[in-house]
C-alpha positions in Angstrom: -93.9 37.4 57.1 -90.7 35.5 56.3 -89.2 35.7 52.9 -89.1 32.6 50.7 -85.9 30.7 50.8 -83.6 31.2 47.9 -82.3 28.3 45.7 -78.9 28.5 47.4 -80.5 28.3 50.9 -82.7 25.4 50.0 -79.9 23.6 48.2 -76.5 24.4 49.9 -74.7 22.8 47.0 -75.7 25.8 44.9 -74.4 28.4 47.4 -70.9 28.5 46.0 -69.2 27.4 42.8 -66.7 25.1 44.5 -69.4 22.9 46.0 -71.0 21.2 42.9 -67.9 21.5 40.7 -65.4 20.0 43.2 -67.8 17.1 43.8 -68.4 16.5 40.1 -64.6 16.7 39.4 -63.9 13.9 41.9 -66.9 11.8 40.8 -66.2 12.1 37.1 -62.5 11.3 37.6 -63.5 7.9 39.0 -66.4 7.2 36.5 -64.4 8.3 33.4 -61.4 6.2 34.5 -63.7 3.2 35.0 -65.2 3.6 31.5 -61.7 4.0 29.9 -60.5 0.8 31.7 -63.6 -1.1 30.5 -62.9 0.0 27.0 -59.2 -0.9 27.2 -59.5 -4.2 29.0 -62.7 -5.9 27.8 -63.5 -4.0 24.7 -66.5 -2.1 25.8 -67.5 0.2 22.9 -67.9 3.9 23.8 -70.6 5.5 21.7 -68.5 8.6 21.2 -67.1 10.3 18.1 -63.7 10.1 19.9 -61.8 6.8 19.8 -61.4 5.3 23.3 -57.9 6.8 24.0 -58.9 10.3 22.7 -62.0 10.2 24.8 -60.0 9.3 27.9 -57.6 12.2 27.3 -60.5 14.6 26.4 -62.4 13.7 29.6 -59.5 14.0 31.9 -58.6 17.4 30.5 -61.9 18.9 29.6 -64.2 17.0 32.0 -62.3 16.3 35.2 -59.8 19.2 35.2 -62.3 21.7 33.7 -64.8 21.0 36.6 -62.0 21.7 39.1 -61.0 24.9 37.3 -64.6 26.0 37.2 -65.0 25.5 40.9 -61.8 27.4 41.6 -62.6 30.3 39.3 -66.2 30.7 40.6 -64.8 30.7 44.2 -61.9 33.1 43.3 -63.9 35.8 41.6 -65.8 37.0 44.7 -62.5 37.4 46.5 -61.1 39.3 43.6 -64.1 41.6 43.1 -65.8 41.9 46.5 -69.1 40.9 44.7 -71.5 38.1 45.7 -70.7 34.7 44.3 -72.5 33.1 41.4 -75.1 30.9 43.0 -78.5 29.4 42.9 -80.1 29.2 39.4 -77.2 30.7 37.4 -74.8 28.2 39.1 -77.2 25.4 38.3 -77.1 26.4 34.7 -73.3 26.2 34.6 -73.4 22.8 36.2 -75.9 21.6 33.6 -73.7 22.9 30.8 -70.8 20.8 32.2 -73.1 17.7 32.5 -74.4 18.2 28.9 -70.8 18.4 27.7 -70.0 15.0 29.3 -73.1 13.5 27.8 -72.4 14.6 24.2 -68.8 13.7 24.4 -69.6 10.2 25.6 -72.7 9.5 23.4 -72.2 11.8 20.4 -71.4 9.3 17.7 -73.8 9.8 14.9 -75.2 13.1 16.4 -74.9 16.3 14.4 -71.3 17.4 14.8 -72.1 21.1 15.3 -74.5 20.2 18.1 -71.9 18.1 19.9 -69.2 20.7 19.6 -71.5 23.6 20.6 -72.8 21.8 23.7 -69.3 20.8 24.9 -67.9 24.3 24.4 -70.8 26.0 26.2 -69.2 25.8 29.7 -65.8 27.4 28.9 -67.6 30.1 26.9 -70.0 30.7 29.8 -67.2 30.8 32.3 -65.3 33.4 30.3 -68.5 35.5 30.0 -69.4 35.2 33.6 -65.9 35.8 34.8 -65.5 38.9 32.5 -68.8 40.3 33.6 -67.9 40.0 37.3 -64.4 41.2 37.0 -65.4 44.2 34.9 -68.3 45.0 37.3 -65.9 44.9 40.2 -63.3 47.0 38.3 -60.7 44.4 39.1 -58.9 44.8 35.8 -55.7 43.0 36.5 -57.5 39.7 37.0 -58.9 39.7 33.5 -55.8 37.9 32.4 -56.9 34.9 34.4 -59.6 34.3 31.9 -57.0 33.7 29.1 -56.2 30.1 30.2 -59.9 29.3 30.2 -60.2 30.6 26.7 -57.2 28.5 25.6 -58.8 25.5 27.2 -62.0 26.2 25.1 -59.9 26.5 22.0 -58.0 23.3 22.8 -61.3 21.5 23.3 -62.5 22.7 19.9 -59.4 21.4 18.2 -59.8 18.0 19.8 -63.3 17.7 18.5 -62.3 18.9 15.0 -59.5 16.4 14.8 -61.9 13.6 15.9 -64.4 14.7 13.2 -61.7 14.4 10.5 -60.7 18.0 10.0 -57.1 18.7 9.1 -55.7 19.4 12.5 -52.0 18.7 13.5 -52.3 15.4 15.4 -52.5 15.9 19.2 -52.5 19.7 19.0 -55.7 20.1 21.0 -54.7 18.0 24.0 -51.2 19.4 24.1 -52.5 23.0 24.1 -55.1 22.1 26.7 -52.4 20.5 29.0 -50.2 23.5 28.4 -53.0 25.9 29.6 -53.5 23.7 32.7 -49.8 23.7 33.6 -49.5 27.4 33.3 -52.5 27.8 35.7 -50.7 25.4 38.1 -47.5 27.5 37.9 -49.3 30.8 38.3 -51.7 29.9 41.1 -49.2 27.6 42.8 -46.6 30.3 42.7 -48.9 32.5 44.8 -50.4 30.2 47.3 -47.5 27.8 48.1 -45.0 30.4 49.3 -47.7 32.5 50.9 -49.2 29.6 52.9 -45.7 28.4 53.8 -44.6 31.9 55.0 -47.7 32.2 57.2 -47.2 28.8 58.7 -43.6 29.4 59.4 -44.2 32.8 60.9 -46.6 31.3 63.4 -43.9 29.0 64.4 -41.4 31.9 64.7 -39.1 30.5 62.0 -36.5 32.8 60.6 -35.9 31.2 57.2 -38.9 32.1 55.1 -39.8 31.6 51.4 -38.3 34.1 49.0 -40.6 36.8 47.8 -41.8 36.9 44.2 -38.9 38.1 42.0 -37.0 37.8 38.8 -36.6 34.0 39.2 -40.4 33.7 39.2 -40.9 36.0 36.3 -38.3 34.3 34.1 -39.7 30.8 35.1 -43.2 31.8 34.2 -42.3 33.5 30.9 -40.1 30.6 29.7 -42.8 28.1 30.8 -45.3 29.7 28.5 -42.8 29.9 25.6 -41.7 26.3 26.1 -45.2 24.8 26.3 -46.4 26.8 23.3 -43.4 25.5 21.4 -44.1 22.0 22.5 -47.8 22.3 21.6 -46.9 23.4 18.0 -43.6 21.5 17.5 -43.6 18.5 19.8 -40.7 16.7 18.1 -38.2 19.5 17.9 -35.0 18.9 20.0 -34.6 22.6 20.6 -38.0 22.7 22.3 -36.9 19.8 24.4 -33.8 21.6 25.5 -35.9 24.6 26.4 -38.2 22.4 28.5 -35.2 21.0 30.3 -34.1 24.5 31.2 -37.6 25.4 32.3 -37.7 22.3 34.5 -34.5 23.5 36.2 -35.9 27.0 36.7 -39.0 25.7 38.3 -37.0 23.4 40.5 -35.0 26.5 41.6 -38.3 28.3 42.2 -39.7 25.4 44.3 -36.4 25.2 46.3 -36.9 28.8 47.4 -40.2 28.1 49.2 -38.9 26.1 52.2 -40.9 23.0 51.5 -38.8 20.7 53.7 -39.9 22.7 56.8 -43.5 21.9 56.2 -43.4 18.1 56.4 -45.4 18.0 59.6 -48.4 19.6 58.0 -49.9 17.4 55.2 -52.3 20.1 54.1 -49.4 22.3 53.3 -46.6 19.9 52.2 -48.9 18.3 49.6 -48.8 21.6 47.7 -45.0 21.4 47.5 -45.3 17.8 46.3 -47.8 18.9 43.6 -45.3 21.5 42.3 -42.5 19.0 42.5 -44.5 16.9 40.1 -44.6 19.8 37.7 -40.8 20.1 37.9 -40.3 16.4 37.3 -42.9 16.3 34.5 -41.3 19.2 32.6 -37.9 17.6 33.0 -39.1 14.3 31.7 -41.0 16.0 28.8 -37.8 17.8 27.8 -35.8 14.5 28.0 -38.5 12.6 26.0 -38.4 15.3 23.3 -34.6 15.3 23.0 -34.1 11.5 23.4 -37.5 9.7 22.8 -35.7 6.4 22.5 -34.5 6.7 26.1 -37.5 8.4 27.8 -41.1 7.6 26.7 -43.3 10.7 26.4 -46.1 8.9 28.3 -43.9 9.0 31.5 -43.7 12.8 31.2 -47.4 13.2 30.4 -48.5 11.2 33.4 -46.1 13.0 35.7 -47.8 16.2 34.5 -51.4 14.9 34.6 -51.7 12.2 37.3 -48.9 14.0 39.2 -48.9 17.8 38.9 -52.5 18.3 37.9 -54.2 15.7 40.1 -52.1 16.3 43.2 -52.6 20.1 43.0 -56.3 19.7 42.3 -56.8 17.5 45.4 -54.6 19.8 47.5 -56.6 22.9 46.6 -60.0 21.1 46.7 -59.4 19.8 50.2 -58.0 23.1 51.6 -60.7 25.2 49.9 -63.5 22.9 51.0 -62.4 22.9 54.6 -61.9 26.7 54.7 -65.1 27.7 52.9 -67.3 25.3 54.9 -66.0 26.5 58.3 -63.7 23.6 59.1 -60.2 23.9 60.6 -57.4 23.9 58.1 -56.0 20.7 59.4 -55.7 17.4 57.5 -57.4 14.5 59.2 -56.3 10.9 58.7 -58.5 10.3 55.6 -57.1 13.5 54.0 -53.6 12.4 54.6 -54.4 9.0 53.1 -55.9 10.4 49.9 -52.8 12.6 49.5 -50.6 9.5 49.8 -52.8 7.5 47.4 -52.8 10.1 44.6 -49.0 10.6 44.8 -48.5 6.8 44.7 -50.9 6.6 41.8 -48.8 9.1 39.9 -45.6 7.4 40.8 -46.9 4.0 39.8 -48.2 5.3 36.4 -44.9 7.0 35.6 -42.9 3.8 36.5 -45.3 1.8 34.3 -44.3 3.9 31.3 -40.6 3.4 32.2 -40.8 -0.3 32.8 -42.8 -1.8 29.9 -42.5 -5.4 31.1 -44.5 -4.5 34.2 -46.8 -2.0 32.6 -50.1 -3.9 32.9 -50.0 -4.7 36.6 -48.6 -1.2 37.3 -51.5 0.3 35.3 -53.9 -1.6 37.4 -52.3 -0.6 40.6 -52.2 3.1 39.5 -55.9 2.9 38.7 -56.8 1.4 42.0 -54.8 4.1 43.8 -56.4 6.8 41.7 -59.9 5.5 42.6 -58.9 5.3 46.3 -57.7 8.9 46.3 -60.8 10.4 44.7 -63.1 7.9 46.4 -61.7 9.0 49.8 -62.2 12.6 48.8 -65.9 12.0 48.1 -66.2 10.0 51.3 -64.5 12.6 53.5 -65.6 15.8 51.7 -68.8 14.9 49.9 -70.9 15.8 52.9 -69.1 19.1 53.4 -69.7 20.0 49.7 -73.3 19.0 49.6 -74.4 20.1 53.1 -74.7 23.4 54.9 -71.8 25.4 56.2 -70.5 24.0 59.4 -69.6 27.3 61.2 -67.8 30.5 60.4 -64.1 30.7 61.0 -62.7 34.1 60.1 -59.1 32.9 60.1 -59.9 30.1 57.6 -61.8 32.6 55.4 -58.8 34.9 55.4 -56.5 32.1 54.4 -58.8 31.0 51.6 -58.6 34.4 49.9 -55.0 33.5 49.1 -56.1 30.2 47.6 -58.2 32.1 45.1 -55.9 35.1 44.5 -53.7 34.8 41.4 -50.0 35.5 41.3 -49.1 39.1 40.5 
């Protein structure tokens, strides 16, 4: 007598954390942008306790990016611990927590504030709990530190809610702290996967010039990044913080230059990771310049280089690679994948230029929005079936490669 099929077998989307959360991240990035543009251009009232701009910032950080982070973390943990992934019913509960957070953040005006905050903070709290349980059970102690940015994101989310509800919170502290946590994650994870993938790719092609191993440059760059972003979160107008950010941008530019990115231009699936990190370098430099000389460099240019650039490009780069590898596809970018990479980089570039050229801001905003929708729409078109459907076929080489995607930097 055959055993009953499990939830994850009957619903492949619940077989691994990356499946529902990567799909939802892409879908929400399009939906939330559409709602924000409707509020901005035609005055559609959002029934949220956030004002329209605050809601847009909140949902990009704690809706879109949080979904991508959840998918990454739930896919990484089994590789760190050797334990089975969270799937089936428990994974469905985490998805429902994310959906509930989006609901209360959009419709929560007039609702009990404690209910709205508790519901929206449930996912980061659950992720920390699940992650700690799995890591401790797998005795993989060194990866407990990876839960710290998730905790900071939860704290930042709370601060944004409290500010919107009228509590005495330094203006913008919540979103700045949330962005800082995301950028540290990009630097830590990117610093592991980009040189590792590049080295493997170059070794197969018998190249002799390889990425530099993790060393003092990386340690100093990461430490100063944390200090600079913490300083900016707390004291965003201090020129000294701006000078530190400029120095950190230079350090991360040096770090990126040691990874042989120019040699990977023939592989879109790989070179896009280098582009994502280059956006981090540019964004940190612009943020430092905007802090030191706000009359010359608008802060919005830096913020969008870091969000539409570094965060969005790295998220799409990792989501496409992880989806292909974990569903049994070859780690090769097809035409649609290359097109979505181009679209998201052009969206980021257009949005940054819009901040630097105020006279052309409205048409450039519109173009950036169209390119953003094209990028994530193409992802849903090309990868939605992979995420929602059954695994294509096992490919051991792809699986080995993906353990590096989900292994944090030492």
